[in-house]
C-alpha positions in Angstrom: -4.6 17.5 -8.8 -7.5 16.4 -10.7 -5.7 17.2 -14.1 -2.8 15.0 -13.1 -5.1 12.2 -12.3 -7.0 12.6 -15.6 -3.8 12.5 -17.6 -2.6 9.4 -15.8 -5.9 7.7 -16.2 -6.1 8.8 -19.9 -2.5 7.3 -20.5 -3.5 4.1 -18.7 -6.5 3.6 -21.0 -4.5 4.4 -24.1 -1.9 1.7 -23.0 -4.9 -0.7 -22.4 -6.2 0.1 -25.8 -2.7 -0.8 -27.4 -2.8 -4.0 -25.6 -6.3 -4.8 -26.7 -5.2 -4.4 -30.4 -3.3 -7.7 -30.0 -6.4 -9.6 -29.1 -9.0 -10.9 -31.4 -11.7 -8.4 -32.6 -14.3 -10.6 -30.9 -12.8 -10.3 -27.4 -11.2 -6.8 -27.7 -12.6 -4.1 -25.4 -13.2 -0.8 -27.0 -10.4 1.8 -26.9 -10.8 5.4 -26.9 -8.2 8.4 -27.2 -6.9 10.3 -24.1 -8.7 13.3 -25.3 -12.1 11.4 -25.5 -11.5 10.0 -22.0 -10.8 13.5 -20.6 -13.7 15.0 -22.3 -16.0 12.1 -21.1 -14.9 12.6 -17.5 -15.4 16.4 -17.6 -18.8 15.8 -19.0 -19.8 13.4 -16.4 -18.5 15.6 -13.5 -20.4 18.6 -14.9 -23.6 16.5 -14.8 -23.0 15.2 -11.4 -20.2 17.1 -9.4 -18.1 15.0 -7.1 -14.9 13.0 -7.0 -13.9 10.6 -9.6 -13.8 6.9 -8.3 -13.3 5.0 -11.6 -13.8 4.9 -15.4 -14.8 2.0 -17.7 -15.2 1.9 -21.5 -17.5 -0.5 -23.2 -19.7 -1.0 -26.2 -23.4 -1.1 -25.8 -26.1 -1.0 -28.5 -23.4 -0.1 -31.1 -22.2 2.9 -29.2 -19.0 3.4 -27.2 -19.8 4.5 -23.7 -17.6 5.9 -21.0 -19.0 4.9 -17.5 -17.8 7.2 -15.1 -18.2 6.5 -11.3 -18.6 9.6 -9.1 -18.8 10.1 -5.3 -20.7 13.1 -4.6 -20.3 15.4 -1.5 -23.4 13.8 0.1 -21.5 10.4 0.1 -23.6 8.9 -2.7 -22.1 7.1 -5.6 -23.2 7.6 -9.1 -22.5 6.1 -12.5 -22.7 8.5 -15.4 -22.6 7.0 -18.7 -21.3 9.4 -21.5 -21.6 8.6 -25.3 -18.0 9.1 -26.4 -18.9 10.1 -30.1 -21.3 12.8 -29.0 -19.8 13.5 -25.6 -23.3 13.6 -24.2 -24.6 12.1 -21.0 -26.8 9.1 -21.7 -27.7 8.1 -18.2 -27.1 9.0 -14.6 -27.7 6.3 -12.1 -27.5 6.2 -8.4 -25.3 3.1 -7.4 -26.7 0.8 -4.9 -24.4 1.0 -1.7 -26.0 -1.9 -0.1 -23.2 -4.3 -1.1 -20.8 -1.9 0.7 -23.0 -1.8 3.8 -23.1 -5.7 3.8 -19.3 -5.7 3.6 -19.1 -3.4 6.6 -21.5 -5.6 8.5 -19.6 -8.7 7.7 -16.3 -7.0 8.9 -17.9 -5.9 12.1 -19.3 -9.3 12.7 -16.0 -10.9 12.1 -14.4 -8.6 14.8 -17.2 -9.3 17.2 -16.7 -13.0 17.0 -13.1 -12.8 17.7 -12.3 -13.1 21.6 
């Protein structure tokens, strides 16, 4: 199941990369191959086991990074940055779930306000 998702995700990234080629070099987002995407996701999940929530590719400090968002078994969300060139984990960061908690509170408040 995860393999099918990874392949679909990789194809989407490749398609996005092809679309980005038509843009000016200044505004184009970095594109990576499907193999690089899959390798980056595998590296991130090995570093922080869990379920894949999303992937984003960006340039930072001259490096192409794959930011992998992972939901762990304990319900915490992590962002794992992987250097695409070396396939090494650069950073693991616990995401602040306060924004989601605030959205949940707002939704509950809206329900409470209705008669």
